[in-house]
MILUMSE-686318 format. One record per residue (C-alpha): residue in one letter; chain; x, z, y. Coordinates in steps of 0.25 Angstrom, whole numbers. Layout:
N
pt resn=a	chain=A	east=X	up=Z	north=Y
...
***
This chain:
261
pt resn=m	chain=A	east=14	up=64	north=87
pt resn=r	chain=A	east=15	up=53	north=76
pt resn=v	chain=A	east=17	up=57	north=62
pt resn=a	chain=A	east=19	up=47	north=50
pt resn=l	chain=A	east=14	up=51	north=35
pt resn=g	chain=A	east=18	up=45	north=22
pt resn=l	chain=A	east=7	up=45	north=12
pt resn=e	chain=A	east=4	up=42	north=-2
pt resn=y	chain=A	east=-10	up=41	north=-8
pt resn=d	chain=A	east=-18	up=37	north=-18
pt resn=g	chain=A	east=-27	up=26	north=-14
pt resn=a	chain=A	east=-37	up=27	north=-25
pt resn=h	chain=A	east=-43	up=40	north=-19
pt resn=f	chain=A	east=-46	up=33	north=-4
pt resn=c	chain=A	east=-53	up=20	north=2
pt resn=g	chain=A	east=-40	up=15	north=6
pt resn=w	chain=A	east=-31	up=20	north=18
pt resn=q	chain=A	east=-39	up=17	north=30
pt resn=s	chain=A	east=-50	up=28	north=35
pt resn=q	chain=A	east=-65	up=25	north=30
pt resn=p	chain=A	east=-77	up=30	north=37
pt resn=g	chain=A	east=-79	up=39	north=23
pt resn=g	chain=A	east=-64	up=45	north=25
pt resn=c	chain=A	east=-60	up=39	north=12
pt resn=g	chain=A	east=-47	up=32	north=17
pt resn=v	chain=A	east=-33	up=40	north=15
pt resn=q	chain=A	east=-32	up=38	north=29
pt resn=d	chain=A	east=-44	up=48	north=32
pt resn=a	chain=A	east=-39	up=58	north=21
pt resn=l	chain=A	east=-26	up=59	north=29
pt resn=e	chain=A	east=-31	up=59	north=43
pt resn=r	chain=A	east=-40	up=71	north=38
pt resn=e	chain=A	east=-29	up=79	north=34
pt resn=l	chain=A	east=-21	up=74	north=46
pt resn=a	chain=A	east=-31	up=79	north=56
pt resn=r	chain=A	east=-33	up=93	north=49
pt resn=m	chain=A	east=-18	up=94	north=50
pt resn=a	chain=A	east=-16	up=89	north=65
pt resn=c	chain=A	east=-29	up=96	north=70
pt resn=h	chain=A	east=-33	up=83	north=76
pt resn=p	chain=A	east=-39	up=70	north=72
pt resn=v	chain=A	east=-28	up=60	north=66
pt resn=r	chain=A	east=-27	up=45	north=65
pt resn=v	chain=A	east=-18	up=40	north=55
pt resn=i	chain=A	east=-11	up=26	north=54
pt resn=a	chain=A	east=-5	up=20	north=41
pt resn=a	chain=A	east=6	up=10	north=37
pt resn=g	chain=A	east=-5	up=2	north=31
pt resn=r	chain=A	east=-20	up=3	north=25
pt resn=t	chain=A	east=-20	up=4	north=9
pt resn=d	chain=A	east=-34	up=-1	north=2
pt resn=t	chain=A	east=-42	up=7	north=-6
pt resn=g	chain=A	east=-34	up=12	north=-19
pt resn=v	chain=A	east=-22	up=7	north=-14
pt resn=h	chain=A	east=-10	up=19	north=-14
pt resn=a	chain=A	east=0	up=22	north=-4
pt resn=l	chain=A	east=14	up=28	north=-9
pt resn=a	chain=A	east=19	up=28	north=6
pt resn=q	chain=A	east=8	up=25	north=17
pt resn=v	chain=A	east=13	up=30	north=31
pt resn=v	chain=A	east=4	up=32	north=42
pt resn=h	chain=A	east=5	up=40	north=56
pt resn=f	chain=A	east=-2	up=48	north=64
pt resn=e	chain=A	east=-4	up=55	north=78
pt resn=t	chain=A	east=-5	up=70	north=80
pt resn=t	chain=A	east=-3	up=80	north=91
pt resn=t	chain=A	east=0	up=91	north=81
pt resn=e	chain=A	east=13	up=97	north=77
pt resn=r	chain=A	east=15	up=99	north=63
pt resn=p	chain=A	east=27	up=99	north=55
pt resn=l	chain=A	east=28	up=87	north=47
pt resn=n	chain=A	east=27	up=93	north=34
pt resn=a	chain=A	east=13	up=99	north=38
pt resn=w	chain=A	east=7	up=83	north=39
pt resn=v	chain=A	east=12	up=82	north=25
pt resn=r	chain=A	east=9	up=95	north=18
pt resn=g	chain=A	east=-4	up=99	north=26
pt resn=v	chain=A	east=-9	up=86	north=26
pt resn=n	chain=A	east=-8	up=84	north=11
pt resn=a	chain=A	east=-14	up=97	north=9
pt resn=g	chain=A	east=-27	up=92	north=13
pt resn=l	chain=A	east=-26	up=77	north=8
pt resn=p	chain=A	east=-32	up=74	north=-5
pt resn=s	chain=A	east=-23	up=72	north=-16
pt resn=s	chain=A	east=-22	up=57	north=-17
pt resn=v	chain=A	east=-15	up=57	north=-3
pt resn=r	chain=A	east=-2	up=63	north=2
pt resn=v	chain=A	east=7	up=63	north=13
pt resn=l	chain=A	east=21	up=62	north=10
pt resn=w	chain=A	east=28	up=64	north=23
pt resn=a	chain=A	east=26	up=66	north=39
pt resn=q	chain=A	east=35	up=61	north=49
pt resn=q	chain=A	east=34	up=62	north=65
pt resn=v	chain=A	east=37	up=49	north=70
pt resn=d	chain=A	east=38	up=40	north=84
pt resn=d	chain=A	east=25	up=37	north=92
pt resn=e	chain=A	east=29	up=23	north=89
pt resn=f	chain=A	east=29	up=24	north=75
pt resn=h	chain=A	east=16	up=17	north=68
pt resn=a	chain=A	east=14	up=19	north=53
pt resn=r	chain=A	east=8	up=3	north=51
pt resn=f	chain=A	east=15	up=-4	north=63
pt resn=s	chain=A	east=29	up=3	north=62
pt resn=a	chain=A	east=28	up=-1	north=47
pt resn=r	chain=A	east=38	up=-12	north=43
pt resn=q	chain=A	east=34	up=-13	north=27
pt resn=r	chain=A	east=25	up=-10	north=17
pt resn=y	chain=A	east=26	up=-8	north=4
pt resn=y	chain=A	east=17	up=-9	north=-9
pt resn=q	chain=A	east=17	up=-8	north=-24
pt resn=y	chain=A	east=8	up=-10	north=-35
pt resn=i	chain=A	east=7	up=-7	north=-47
pt resn=l	chain=A	east=1	up=-14	north=-59
pt resn=f	chain=A	east=-2	up=-11	north=-73
pt resn=d	chain=A	east=-4	up=-24	north=-81
pt resn=q	chain=A	east=-9	up=-19	north=-95
pt resn=a	chain=A	east=-22	up=-21	north=-103
pt resn=v	chain=A	east=-28	up=-8	north=-99
pt resn=a	chain=A	east=-28	up=-1	north=-86
pt resn=p	chain=A	east=-21	up=12	north=-84
pt resn=a	chain=A	east=-28	up=25	north=-84
pt resn=i	chain=A	east=-18	up=35	north=-78
pt resn=l	chain=A	east=-14	up=26	north=-67
pt resn=a	chain=A	east=-28	up=21	north=-63
pt resn=g	chain=A	east=-28	up=17	north=-48
pt resn=k	chain=A	east=-14	up=18	north=-47
pt resn=v	chain=A	east=-10	up=5	north=-53
pt resn=g	chain=A	east=-16	up=-9	north=-54
pt resn=w	chain=A	east=-19	up=-14	north=-68
pt resn=f	chain=A	east=-20	up=-28	north=-73
pt resn=h	chain=A	east=-24	up=-31	north=-88
pt resn=q	chain=A	east=-14	up=-40	north=-94
pt resn=s	chain=A	east=1	up=-42	north=-92
pt resn=l	chain=A	east=6	up=-48	north=-80
pt resn=d	chain=A	east=19	up=-57	north=-77
pt resn=v	chain=A	east=27	up=-49	north=-68
pt resn=d	chain=A	east=37	up=-58	north=-67
pt resn=a	chain=A	east=26	up=-69	north=-63
pt resn=m	chain=A	east=21	up=-60	north=-53
pt resn=a	chain=A	east=34	up=-56	north=-48
pt resn=e	chain=A	east=38	up=-71	north=-45
pt resn=a	chain=A	east=24	up=-73	north=-38
pt resn=a	chain=A	east=27	up=-61	north=-28
pt resn=a	chain=A	east=40	up=-66	north=-23
pt resn=h	chain=A	east=31	up=-76	north=-15
pt resn=l	chain=A	east=24	up=-65	north=-7
pt resn=i	chain=A	east=38	up=-61	north=-1
pt resn=g	chain=A	east=39	up=-66	north=12
pt resn=e	chain=A	east=30	up=-68	north=25
pt resn=h	chain=A	east=18	up=-75	north=21
pt resn=d	chain=A	east=4	up=-76	north=24
pt resn=f	chain=A	east=-4	up=-67	north=15
pt resn=s	chain=A	east=-17	up=-71	north=17
pt resn=a	chain=A	east=-19	up=-74	north=1
pt resn=f	chain=A	east=-18	up=-60	north=-1
pt resn=r	chain=A	east=-25	up=-54	north=10
pt resn=a	chain=A	east=-40	up=-46	north=10
pt resn=a	chain=A	east=-50	up=-54	north=16
pt resn=e	chain=A	east=-53	up=-41	north=25
pt resn=c	chain=A	east=-38	up=-40	north=30
pt resn=q	chain=A	east=-38	up=-37	north=44
pt resn=a	chain=A	east=-22	up=-41	north=45
pt resn=k	chain=A	east=-21	up=-51	north=57
pt resn=s	chain=A	east=-11	up=-59	north=50
pt resn=p	chain=A	east=-9	up=-62	north=34
pt resn=i	chain=A	east=5	up=-65	north=36
pt resn=r	chain=A	east=15	up=-54	north=29
pt resn=t	chain=A	east=28	up=-53	north=23
pt resn=l	chain=A	east=32	up=-47	north=11
pt resn=q	chain=A	east=46	up=-42	north=8
pt resn=q	chain=A	east=43	up=-39	north=-7
pt resn=a	chain=A	east=33	up=-43	north=-17
pt resn=e	chain=A	east=38	up=-39	north=-30
pt resn=v	chain=A	east=32	up=-38	north=-46
pt resn=r	chain=A	east=39	up=-30	north=-56
pt resn=r	chain=A	east=36	up=-23	north=-70
pt resn=a	chain=A	east=38	up=-7	north=-68
pt resn=g	chain=A	east=35	up=0	north=-82
pt resn=q	chain=A	east=20	up=-3	north=-85
pt resn=a	chain=A	east=17	up=-8	north=-72
pt resn=i	chain=A	east=19	up=-20	north=-62
pt resn=l	chain=A	east=23	up=-16	north=-49
pt resn=f	chain=A	east=21	up=-25	north=-37
pt resn=e	chain=A	east=30	up=-22	north=-25
pt resn=f	chain=A	east=27	up=-27	north=-11
pt resn=s	chain=A	east=32	up=-24	north=3
pt resn=g	chain=A	east=29	up=-32	north=17
pt resn=n	chain=A	east=28	up=-30	north=32
pt resn=a	chain=A	east=13	up=-28	north=30
pt resn=f	chain=A	east=1	up=-32	north=20
pt resn=l	chain=A	east=-13	up=-37	north=21
pt resn=h	chain=A	east=-23	up=-31	north=16
pt resn=h	chain=A	east=-25	up=-32	north=0
pt resn=q	chain=A	east=-12	up=-40	north=2
pt resn=v	chain=A	east=-5	up=-32	north=-10
pt resn=r	chain=A	east=-16	up=-31	north=-18
pt resn=n	chain=A	east=-18	up=-47	north=-17
pt resn=m	chain=A	east=-4	up=-49	north=-20
pt resn=v	chain=A	east=-4	up=-40	north=-32
pt resn=g	chain=A	east=-17	up=-47	north=-37
pt resn=a	chain=A	east=-11	up=-63	north=-36
pt resn=l	chain=A	east=2	up=-58	north=-43
pt resn=v	chain=A	east=-6	up=-53	north=-54
pt resn=y	chain=A	east=-14	up=-66	north=-55
pt resn=v	chain=A	east=2	up=-72	north=-57
pt resn=g	chain=A	east=6	up=-61	north=-67
pt resn=k	chain=A	east=-6	up=-64	north=-76
pt resn=g	chain=A	east=-4	up=-78	north=-76
pt resn=s	chain=A	east=-16	up=-83	north=-68
pt resn=q	chain=A	east=-6	up=-89	north=-57
pt resn=p	chain=A	east=9	up=-92	north=-56
pt resn=p	chain=A	east=18	up=-85	north=-46
pt resn=a	chain=A	east=17	up=-97	north=-36
pt resn=f	chain=A	east=1	up=-93	north=-35
pt resn=i	chain=A	east=7	up=-82	north=-25
pt resn=q	chain=A	east=14	up=-92	north=-15
pt resn=q	chain=A	east=1	up=-101	north=-17
pt resn=l	chain=A	east=-7	up=-90	north=-12
pt resn=l	chain=A	east=2	up=-86	north=0
pt resn=q	chain=A	east=1	up=-100	north=4
pt resn=s	chain=A	east=-14	up=-102	north=2
pt resn=h	chain=A	east=-17	up=-91	north=12
pt resn=d	chain=A	east=-31	up=-89	north=4
pt resn=r	chain=A	east=-35	up=-75	north=-2
pt resn=r	chain=A	east=-46	up=-84	north=-9
pt resn=l	chain=A	east=-35	up=-90	north=-18
pt resn=a	chain=A	east=-29	up=-76	north=-23
pt resn=p	chain=A	east=-33	up=-66	north=-33
pt resn=p	chain=A	east=-41	up=-54	north=-32
pt resn=t	chain=A	east=-36	up=-43	north=-23
pt resn=f	chain=A	east=-29	up=-33	north=-34
pt resn=s	chain=A	east=-33	up=-18	north=-37
pt resn=p	chain=A	east=-28	up=-8	north=-28
pt resn=d	chain=A	east=-24	up=2	north=-38
pt resn=g	chain=A	east=-9	up=0	north=-40
pt resn=l	chain=A	east=-6	up=-2	north=-25
pt resn=y	chain=A	east=3	up=6	north=-17
pt resn=l	chain=A	east=8	up=6	north=-3
pt resn=s	chain=A	east=21	up=11	north=-6
pt resn=g	chain=A	east=29	up=11	north=7
pt resn=v	chain=A	east=30	up=8	north=22
pt resn=g	chain=A	east=42	up=3	north=29
pt resn=y	chain=A	east=46	up=8	north=43
pt resn=e	chain=A	east=59	up=8	north=51
pt resn=s	chain=A	east=69	up=19	north=49
pt resn=r	chain=A	east=67	up=23	north=63
pt resn=w	chain=A	east=53	up=29	north=61
pt resn=g	chain=A	east=60	up=39	north=52
pt resn=l	chain=A	east=51	up=41	north=42
pt resn=p	chain=A	east=53	up=46	north=27
pt resn=d	chain=A	east=52	up=36	north=16
pt resn=t	chain=A	east=40	up=27	north=17
pt resn=r	chain=A	east=41	up=19	north=4
pt resn=r	chain=A	east=38	up=25	north=-10
pt resn=y	chain=A	east=36	up=19	north=-24
pt resn=v	chain=A	east=25	up=19	north=-35
pt resn=h	chain=A	east=31	up=28	north=-45
pt resn=l	chain=A	east=29	up=19	north=-59
pt resn=s	chain=A	east=32	up=31	north=-70
pt resn=l	chain=A	east=18	up=30	north=-76
pt resn=a	chain=A	east=19	up=14	north=-76
***
């Protein structure tokens, strides 16, 4: 049978989502515990990979098993053996046609950034940081250029393996939230480092180095060499994955809590 899981994890404790020879990926930790519970090797498929240091509030995966267990066993039993920095939130048996990656219709990301003279200590690794105050209105104006279908070559990592740089964004917003700046993006899919590269370019606008139209110029250039450096992964969260209701999944979107911000 096929089982879907919802996950939350702190990416600072792993070398990214994907399995690595040294066993340091989130995938490695999860597969070890699922194999223990299932009594056979397990391979999981995720809605999307996250890089080293990137967090997830609502990652979705699926796996195959021949072992019959109550659904709560795939939650409580697996969590009992996982490190405290990763948790299974829910488990749901799904149709064999469901695929965590290919059935997904939307991905949601949030980035939390503190723009202050001193980097926060308590939230170190949980938020991004820039040393001076940023113009949020200018960044919000710039972010609007990202909405729609575009060639995002200027925002894609050199090692990106996607066949096409064309992606469609439905949301690209920037707003002040307490002491922090919150960036929110949603789209059908994202390229490697795309969100961090978009945040980096928007920060250049926010600090006054470039006007809001700079983002449109980057999109039209299709040239990564013209764009600012990739921004830190610390404040980036995969906050949701959108699926059609016919799959019957629990809530697959969550939000960063900014009570400390």
